[in-house]
TORKOL-4160 file (C-alpha; in steps of 0.2 Angstrom, whole numbers, padded with zeros to 4 digits, m for minus):
300
<pt num="1" X="m0074" Y="m0205" Z="0082"/>
<pt num="2" X="m0078" Y="m0187" Z="0082"/>
<pt num="3" X="m0093" Y="m0176" Z="0078"/>
<pt num="4" X="m0091" Y="m0161" Z="0066"/>
<pt num="5" X="m0097" Y="m0144" Z="0071"/>
<pt num="6" X="m0112" Y="m0146" Z="0083"/>
<pt num="7" X="m0123" Y="m0133" Z="0077"/>
<pt num="8" X="m0128" Y="m0124" Z="0061"/>
<pt num="9" X="m0140" Y="m0109" Z="0059"/>
<pt num="10" X="m0147" Y="m0113" Z="0041"/>
<pt num="11" X="m0145" Y="m0125" Z="0026"/>
<pt num="12" X="m0127" Y="m0125" Z="0020"/>
<pt num="13" X="m0121" Y="m0133" Z="0004"/>
<pt num="14" X="m0103" Y="m0136" Z="m0004"/>
<pt num="15" X="m0095" Y="m0145" Z="m0018"/>
<pt num="16" X="m0078" Y="m0153" Z="m0017"/>
<pt num="17" X="m0067" Y="m0165" Z="m0028"/>
<pt num="18" X="m0057" Y="m0179" Z="m0020"/>
<pt num="19" X="m0044" Y="m0190" Z="m0028"/>
<pt num="20" X="m0045" Y="m0209" Z="m0026"/>
<pt num="21" X="m0030" Y="m0209" Z="m0014"/>
<pt num="22" X="m0038" Y="m0197" Z="m0002"/>
<pt num="23" X="m0041" Y="m0205" Z="0015"/>
<pt num="24" X="m0053" Y="m0199" Z="0028"/>
<pt num="25" X="m0043" Y="m0198" Z="0044"/>
<pt num="26" X="m0058" Y="m0204" Z="0055"/>
<pt num="27" X="m0077" Y="m0208" Z="0054"/>
<pt num="28" X="m0089" Y="m0195" Z="0061"/>
<pt num="29" X="m0107" Y="m0190" Z="0064"/>
<pt num="30" X="m0116" Y="m0174" Z="0064"/>
<pt num="31" X="m0130" Y="m0167" Z="0075"/>
<pt num="32" X="m0140" Y="m0162" Z="0059"/>
<pt num="33" X="m0144" Y="m0170" Z="0042"/>
<pt num="34" X="m0133" Y="m0172" Z="0027"/>
<pt num="35" X="m0136" Y="m0176" Z="0009"/>
<pt num="36" X="m0121" Y="m0183" Z="0000"/>
<pt num="37" X="m0123" Y="m0182" Z="m0019"/>
<pt num="38" X="m0111" Y="m0189" Z="m0031"/>
<pt num="39" X="m0109" Y="m0177" Z="m0046"/>
<pt num="40" X="m0095" Y="m0187" Z="m0054"/>
<pt num="41" X="m0085" Y="m0203" Z="m0049"/>
<pt num="42" X="m0089" Y="m0216" Z="m0036"/>
<pt num="43" X="m0086" Y="m0219" Z="m0018"/>
<pt num="44" X="m0090" Y="m0232" Z="m0004"/>
<pt num="45" X="m0099" Y="m0228" Z="0012"/>
<pt num="46" X="m0100" Y="m0238" Z="0028"/>
<pt num="47" X="m0116" Y="m0232" Z="0037"/>
<pt num="48" X="m0129" Y="m0241" Z="0047"/>
<pt num="49" X="m0119" Y="m0257" Z="0048"/>
<pt num="50" X="m0119" Y="m0259" Z="0029"/>
<pt num="51" X="m0108" Y="m0254" Z="0014"/>
<pt num="52" X="m0115" Y="m0244" Z="m0001"/>
<pt num="53" X="m0107" Y="m0240" Z="m0017"/>
<pt num="54" X="m0112" Y="m0222" Z="m0023"/>
<pt num="55" X="m0109" Y="m0218" Z="m0042"/>
<pt num="56" X="m0114" Y="m0203" Z="m0052"/>
<pt num="57" X="m0132" Y="m0198" Z="m0049"/>
<pt num="58" X="m0133" Y="m0206" Z="m0032"/>
<pt num="59" X="m0137" Y="m0197" Z="m0016"/>
<pt num="60" X="m0137" Y="m0203" Z="0002"/>
<pt num="61" X="m0147" Y="m0195" Z="0016"/>
<pt num="62" X="m0138" Y="m0196" Z="0032"/>
<pt num="63" X="m0148" Y="m0194" Z="0048"/>
<pt num="64" X="m0141" Y="m0185" Z="0064"/>
<pt num="65" X="m0129" Y="m0195" Z="0075"/>
<pt num="66" X="m0127" Y="m0209" Z="0061"/>
<pt num="67" X="m0109" Y="m0213" Z="0061"/>
<pt num="68" X="m0102" Y="m0214" Z="0043"/>
<pt num="69" X="m0086" Y="m0217" Z="0034"/>
<pt num="70" X="m0082" Y="m0214" Z="0016"/>
<pt num="71" X="m0068" Y="m0222" Z="0004"/>
<pt num="72" X="m0066" Y="m0215" Z="m0013"/>
<pt num="73" X="m0065" Y="m0228" Z="m0027"/>
<pt num="74" X="m0061" Y="m0215" Z="m0041"/>
<pt num="75" X="m0059" Y="m0197" Z="m0042"/>
<pt num="76" X="m0075" Y="m0190" Z="m0036"/>
<pt num="77" X="m0084" Y="m0173" Z="m0036"/>
<pt num="78" X="m0098" Y="m0173" Z="m0023"/>
<pt num="79" X="m0110" Y="m0160" Z="m0016"/>
<pt num="80" X="m0114" Y="m0160" Z="0003"/>
<pt num="81" X="m0130" Y="m0152" Z="0009"/>
<pt num="82" X="m0132" Y="m0150" Z="0027"/>
<pt num="83" X="m0149" Y="m0146" Z="0035"/>
<pt num="84" X="m0158" Y="m0146" Z="0052"/>
<pt num="85" X="m0174" Y="m0154" Z="0058"/>
<pt num="86" X="m0183" Y="m0138" Z="0056"/>
<pt num="87" X="m0177" Y="m0136" Z="0038"/>
<pt num="88" X="m0184" Y="m0154" Z="0035"/>
<pt num="89" X="m0201" Y="m0149" Z="0043"/>
<pt num="90" X="m0202" Y="m0134" Z="0031"/>
<pt num="91" X="m0198" Y="m0145" Z="0016"/>
<pt num="92" X="m0210" Y="m0159" Z="0021"/>
<pt num="93" X="m0226" Y="m0151" Z="0014"/>
<pt num="94" X="m0218" Y="m0151" Z="m0003"/>
<pt num="95" X="m0216" Y="m0170" Z="m0003"/>
<pt num="96" X="m0226" Y="m0184" Z="0004"/>
<pt num="97" X="m0211" Y="m0196" Z="0001"/>
<pt num="98" X="m0203" Y="m0188" Z="0016"/>
<pt num="99" X="m0215" Y="m0196" Z="0028"/>
<pt num="100" X="m0214" Y="m0192" Z="0046"/>
<pt num="101" X="m0195" Y="m0191" Z="0047"/>
<pt num="102" X="m0179" Y="m0197" Z="0040"/>
<pt num="103" X="m0172" Y="m0208" Z="0054"/>
<pt num="104" X="m0162" Y="m0221" Z="0044"/>
<pt num="105" X="m0150" Y="m0218" Z="0029"/>
<pt num="106" X="m0159" Y="m0217" Z="0012"/>
<pt num="107" X="m0150" Y="m0220" Z="m0004"/>
<pt num="108" X="m0158" Y="m0213" Z="m0020"/>
<pt num="109" X="m0152" Y="m0213" Z="m0039"/>
<pt num="110" X="m0156" Y="m0200" Z="m0052"/>
<pt num="111" X="m0156" Y="m0207" Z="m0070"/>
<pt num="112" X="m0146" Y="m0199" Z="m0084"/>
<pt num="113" X="m0162" Y="m0192" Z="m0091"/>
<pt num="114" X="m0164" Y="m0179" Z="m0077"/>
<pt num="115" X="m0146" Y="m0177" Z="m0072"/>
<pt num="116" X="m0144" Y="m0160" Z="m0079"/>
<pt num="117" X="m0159" Y="m0154" Z="m0070"/>
<pt num="118" X="m0153" Y="m0160" Z="m0053"/>
<pt num="119" X="m0135" Y="m0153" Z="m0057"/>
<pt num="120" X="m0143" Y="m0136" Z="m0061"/>
<pt num="121" X="m0153" Y="m0136" Z="m0045"/>
<pt num="122" X="m0138" Y="m0139" Z="m0035"/>
<pt num="123" X="m0129" Y="m0125" Z="m0044"/>
<pt num="124" X="m0143" Y="m0114" Z="m0040"/>
<pt num="125" X="m0142" Y="m0119" Z="m0021"/>
<pt num="126" X="m0123" Y="m0116" Z="m0022"/>
<pt num="127" X="m0125" Y="m0098" Z="m0028"/>
<pt num="128" X="m0139" Y="m0095" Z="m0015"/>
<pt num="129" X="m0127" Y="m0101" Z="m0001"/>
<pt num="130" X="m0115" Y="m0088" Z="m0006"/>
<pt num="131" X="m0128" Y="m0074" Z="m0004"/>
<pt num="132" X="m0130" Y="m0077" Z="0015"/>
<pt num="133" X="m0142" Y="m0063" Z="0018"/>
<pt num="134" X="m0158" Y="m0063" Z="0029"/>
<pt num="135" X="m0168" Y="m0070" Z="0014"/>
<pt num="136" X="m0156" Y="m0084" Z="0009"/>
<pt num="137" X="m0161" Y="m0096" Z="0023"/>
<pt num="138" X="m0179" Y="m0096" Z="0017"/>
<pt num="139" X="m0174" Y="m0098" Z="m0001"/>
<pt num="140" X="m0163" Y="m0113" Z="0003"/>
<pt num="141" X="m0177" Y="m0121" Z="0013"/>
<pt num="142" X="m0189" Y="m0119" Z="m0003"/>
<pt num="143" X="m0175" Y="m0126" Z="m0014"/>
<pt num="144" X="m0173" Y="m0141" Z="m0002"/>
<pt num="145" X="m0191" Y="m0144" Z="m0003"/>
<pt num="146" X="m0190" Y="m0143" Z="m0022"/>
<pt num="147" X="m0175" Y="m0156" Z="m0022"/>
<pt num="148" X="m0186" Y="m0168" Z="m0012"/>
<pt num="149" X="m0200" Y="m0166" Z="m0025"/>
<pt num="150" X="m0187" Y="m0170" Z="m0039"/>
<pt num="151" X="m0182" Y="m0185" Z="m0029"/>
<pt num="152" X="m0200" Y="m0191" Z="m0027"/>
<pt num="153" X="m0203" Y="m0188" Z="m0046"/>
<pt num="154" X="m0187" Y="m0195" Z="m0054"/>
<pt num="155" X="m0177" Y="m0205" Z="m0040"/>
<pt num="156" X="m0176" Y="m0223" Z="m0038"/>
<pt num="157" X="m0174" Y="m0230" Z="m0020"/>
<pt num="158" X="m0157" Y="m0240" Z="m0019"/>
<pt num="159" X="m0159" Y="m0244" Z="m0001"/>
<pt num="160" X="m0159" Y="m0263" Z="m0003"/>
<pt num="161" X="m0143" Y="m0262" Z="m0015"/>
<pt num="162" X="m0128" Y="m0264" Z="m0004"/>
<pt num="163" X="m0110" Y="m0263" Z="m0011"/>
<pt num="164" X="m0103" Y="m0278" Z="m0020"/>
<pt num="165" X="m0089" Y="m0280" Z="m0008"/>
<pt num="166" X="m0075" Y="m0292" Z="m0005"/>
<pt num="167" X="m0076" Y="m0308" Z="0005"/>
<pt num="168" X="m0065" Y="m0299" Z="0018"/>
<pt num="169" X="m0077" Y="m0284" Z="0019"/>
<pt num="170" X="m0092" Y="m0295" Z="0020"/>
<pt num="171" X="m0083" Y="m0304" Z="0035"/>
<pt num="172" X="m0081" Y="m0287" Z="0044"/>
<pt num="173" X="m0100" Y="m0283" Z="0041"/>
<pt num="174" X="m0105" Y="m0300" Z="0048"/>
<pt num="175" X="m0095" Y="m0295" Z="0064"/>
<pt num="176" X="m0103" Y="m0278" Z="0065"/>
<pt num="177" X="m0120" Y="m0287" Z="0065"/>
<pt num="178" X="m0113" Y="m0299" Z="0078"/>
<pt num="179" X="m0108" Y="m0284" Z="0089"/>
<pt num="180" X="m0125" Y="m0276" Z="0086"/>
<pt num="181" X="m0133" Y="m0292" Z="0093"/>
<pt num="182" X="m0121" Y="m0296" Z="0107"/>
<pt num="183" X="m0116" Y="m0278" Z="0113"/>
<pt num="184" X="m0121" Y="m0282" Z="0131"/>
<pt num="185" X="m0109" Y="m0297" Z="0132"/>
<pt num="186" X="m0090" Y="m0297" Z="0135"/>
<pt num="187" X="m0082" Y="m0293" Z="0118"/>
<pt num="188" X="m0064" Y="m0292" Z="0114"/>
<pt num="189" X="m0053" Y="m0289" Z="0098"/>
<pt num="190" X="m0046" Y="m0307" Z="0100"/>
<pt num="191" X="m0063" Y="m0315" Z="0102"/>
<pt num="192" X="m0070" Y="m0306" Z="0087"/>
<pt num="193" X="m0055" Y="m0310" Z="0076"/>
<pt num="194" X="m0058" Y="m0329" Z="0081"/>
<pt num="195" X="m0076" Y="m0327" Z="0076"/>
<pt num="196" X="m0070" Y="m0320" Z="0059"/>
<pt num="197" X="m0057" Y="m0333" Z="0056"/>
<pt num="198" X="m0044" Y="m0320" Z="0055"/>
<pt num="199" X="m0028" Y="m0316" Z="0065"/>
<pt num="200" X="m0031" Y="m0301" Z="0077"/>
<pt num="201" X="m0018" Y="m0290" Z="0068"/>
<pt num="202" X="m0026" Y="m0292" Z="0051"/>
<pt num="203" X="m0044" Y="m0291" Z="0058"/>
<pt num="204" X="m0040" Y="m0275" Z="0067"/>
<pt num="205" X="m0033" Y="m0267" Z="0051"/>
<pt num="206" X="m0047" Y="m0273" Z="0040"/>
<pt num="207" X="m0060" Y="m0267" Z="0052"/>
<pt num="208" X="m0053" Y="m0250" Z="0052"/>
<pt num="209" X="m0052" Y="m0250" Z="0033"/>
<pt num="210" X="m0070" Y="m0254" Z="0032"/>
<pt num="211" X="m0078" Y="m0245" Z="0046"/>
<pt num="212" X="m0066" Y="m0231" Z="0049"/>
<pt num="213" X="m0066" Y="m0236" Z="0068"/>
<pt num="214" X="m0055" Y="m0246" Z="0079"/>
<pt num="215" X="m0064" Y="m0262" Z="0085"/>
<pt num="216" X="m0067" Y="m0257" Z="0103"/>
<pt num="217" X="m0071" Y="m0239" Z="0097"/>
<pt num="218" X="m0085" Y="m0246" Z="0087"/>
<pt num="219" X="m0091" Y="m0257" Z="0101"/>
<pt num="220" X="m0092" Y="m0242" Z="0112"/>
<pt num="221" X="m0102" Y="m0233" Z="0099"/>
<pt num="222" X="m0115" Y="m0246" Z="0098"/>
<pt num="223" X="m0116" Y="m0248" Z="0117"/>
<pt num="224" X="m0118" Y="m0230" Z="0120"/>
<pt num="225" X="m0131" Y="m0229" Z="0107"/>
<pt num="226" X="m0141" Y="m0243" Z="0115"/>
<pt num="227" X="m0138" Y="m0235" Z="0132"/>
<pt num="228" X="m0146" Y="m0218" Z="0126"/>
<pt num="229" X="m0161" Y="m0227" Z="0120"/>
<pt num="230" X="m0163" Y="m0236" Z="0136"/>
<pt num="231" X="m0161" Y="m0220" Z="0147"/>
<pt num="232" X="m0176" Y="m0212" Z="0138"/>
<pt num="233" X="m0187" Y="m0228" Z="0137"/>
<pt num="234" X="m0185" Y="m0235" Z="0154"/>
<pt num="235" X="m0183" Y="m0231" Z="0173"/>
<pt num="236" X="m0168" Y="m0242" Z="0175"/>
<pt num="237" X="m0155" Y="m0235" Z="0186"/>
<pt num="238" X="m0139" Y="m0228" Z="0178"/>
<pt num="239" X="m0129" Y="m0243" Z="0184"/>
<pt num="240" X="m0142" Y="m0255" Z="0177"/>
<pt num="241" X="m0141" Y="m0246" Z="0160"/>
<pt num="242" X="m0123" Y="m0247" Z="0160"/>
<pt num="243" X="m0123" Y="m0266" Z="0164"/>
<pt num="244" X="m0137" Y="m0269" Z="0151"/>
<pt num="245" X="m0126" Y="m0260" Z="0138"/>
<pt num="246" X="m0111" Y="m0270" Z="0141"/>
<pt num="247" X="m0101" Y="m0258" Z="0152"/>
<pt num="248" X="m0094" Y="m0267" Z="0168"/>
<pt num="249" X="m0089" Y="m0251" Z="0176"/>
<pt num="250" X="m0103" Y="m0238" Z="0178"/>
<pt num="251" X="m0090" Y="m0224" Z="0181"/>
<pt num="252" X="m0082" Y="m0228" Z="0164"/>
<pt num="253" X="m0099" Y="m0228" Z="0156"/>
<pt num="254" X="m0103" Y="m0211" Z="0163"/>
<pt num="255" X="m0087" Y="m0204" Z="0157"/>
<pt num="256" X="m0089" Y="m0211" Z="0140"/>
<pt num="257" X="m0107" Y="m0205" Z="0139"/>
<pt num="258" X="m0103" Y="m0188" Z="0144"/>
<pt num="259" X="m0088" Y="m0187" Z="0131"/>
<pt num="260" X="m0100" Y="m0193" Z="0117"/>
<pt num="261" X="m0116" Y="m0184" Z="0121"/>
<pt num="262" X="m0109" Y="m0168" Z="0130"/>
<pt num="263" X="m0119" Y="m0171" Z="0146"/>
<pt num="264" X="m0121" Y="m0185" Z="0160"/>
<pt num="265" X="m0133" Y="m0200" Z="0158"/>
<pt num="266" X="m0143" Y="m0193" Z="0172"/>
<pt num="267" X="m0145" Y="m0175" Z="0164"/>
<pt num="268" X="m0149" Y="m0183" Z="0147"/>
<pt num="269" X="m0163" Y="m0193" Z="0155"/>
<pt num="270" X="m0169" Y="m0180" Z="0166"/>
<pt num="271" X="m0172" Y="m0167" Z="0152"/>
<pt num="272" X="m0177" Y="m0180" Z="0139"/>
<pt num="273" X="m0164" Y="m0172" Z="0128"/>
<pt num="274" X="m0166" Y="m0173" Z="0109"/>
<pt num="275" X="m0151" Y="m0171" Z="0098"/>
<pt num="276" X="m0156" Y="m0153" Z="0094"/>
<pt num="277" X="m0156" Y="m0149" Z="0113"/>
<pt num="278" X="m0138" Y="m0157" Z="0114"/>
<pt num="279" X="m0133" Y="m0147" Z="0099"/>
<pt num="280" X="m0139" Y="m0130" Z="0107"/>
<pt num="281" X="m0131" Y="m0133" Z="0124"/>
<pt num="282" X="m0115" Y="m0140" Z="0117"/>
<pt num="283" X="m0114" Y="m0127" Z="0104"/>
<pt num="284" X="m0117" Y="m0113" Z="0116"/>
<pt num="285" X="m0103" Y="m0119" Z="0127"/>
<pt num="286" X="m0091" Y="m0120" Z="0113"/>
<pt num="287" X="m0093" Y="m0104" Z="0105"/>
<pt num="288" X="m0088" Y="m0087" Z="0111"/>
<pt num="289" X="m0103" Y="m0075" Z="0115"/>
<pt num="290" X="m0099" Y="m0064" Z="0099"/>
<pt num="291" X="m0100" Y="m0079" Z="0088"/>
<pt num="292" X="m0115" Y="m0087" Z="0079"/>
<pt num="293" X="m0118" Y="m0104" Z="0072"/>
<pt num="294" X="m0105" Y="m0109" Z="0058"/>
<pt num="295" X="m0107" Y="m0120" Z="0043"/>
<pt num="296" X="m0099" Y="m0137" Z="0045"/>
<pt num="297" X="m0081" Y="m0140" Z="0042"/>
<pt num="298" X="m0075" Y="m0151" Z="0028"/>
<pt num="299" X="m0076" Y="m0169" Z="0035"/>
<pt num="300" X="m0072" Y="m0180" Z="0021"/>
C-alpha cells in the first residue's frame, strides 16, 4: 500500500482513458479528497470493505486516507478531481447536501438527461486547471461548489448498490468483514483461507485481485487505522494500543505506524494530529525548499 503525493496546494483535475487490460500495480490512499467520475466505460472499485461497479455518469467521492483499488471492466475514460478540506469548506455553503463532512465514500449517478451539462462543467474545470494563475484556485473552488449543486439537483445516491460480484469475490468481502471485526485477534493467511473454504494459494491470489492488497498488508492497514483512532480517543499506553490493535510486538507497531503515518504514535497523540497536519509535515520534509506543492501523480 502506498500514498500518492502527500500535499496539494489547490484543486486539481485530469482526464485519462484506460483499457480494460490496464492493471493498477497497487492500492493507495490520498491525504486529500478525490472525485472519480466515469465519462465513458465501466470499472470496479474496492473501497470501504465493499465492491462498487461504476458506469457512465457515476462518480465516487473518496475521503482522505481511504484505501481504494480499481479494476477496469471495459475501456474507460474517467475524470479525477482532487481537493482539500479547505476546498470542501469553501464549497459547502453552496450545497446543503454536503452536510458536516464527507467522511465515508459516496457514490452518485447522473442520469442521461443531464450528462451533457456535467461533462461540459468538467470540461470547463479542465480548462481552468491549465490556467494556473493566482485566480484559478478560487475559480476552481467556485466550480467545485457548482458541481456539488448539480449533484444535489440531479444526482441519485447509489451508496447502497454494491457490485454484482462473483461468489469468489463475495467470499473475499466476507473475509474483509471478518478481519474488521477480529483485527485484535491472531490472524494468519492459513486461518483466513480455511474460513473462506479455499486453499491458501488461491485465497491469496483472489484477495489481491479483489482488494489490491496482500492479506497481511490489509490486516496491518485495518489494525493501524484502529490504533490511530484509539490513540486520539483514549489515554491507553502505546503498548496497550498496540496490543488492543492486534500487534504482539510494540516495537513492530511503532515502526509500522511511523511508516504509514509519517510520525511516531506518541507524536501523533501528543499533537492530536489531523491528516492535514500530517500532510503539511510530511510534505515539507519531502520537498526541497524551492519547491511548492504539486498536483497528484497519476495513480490508476
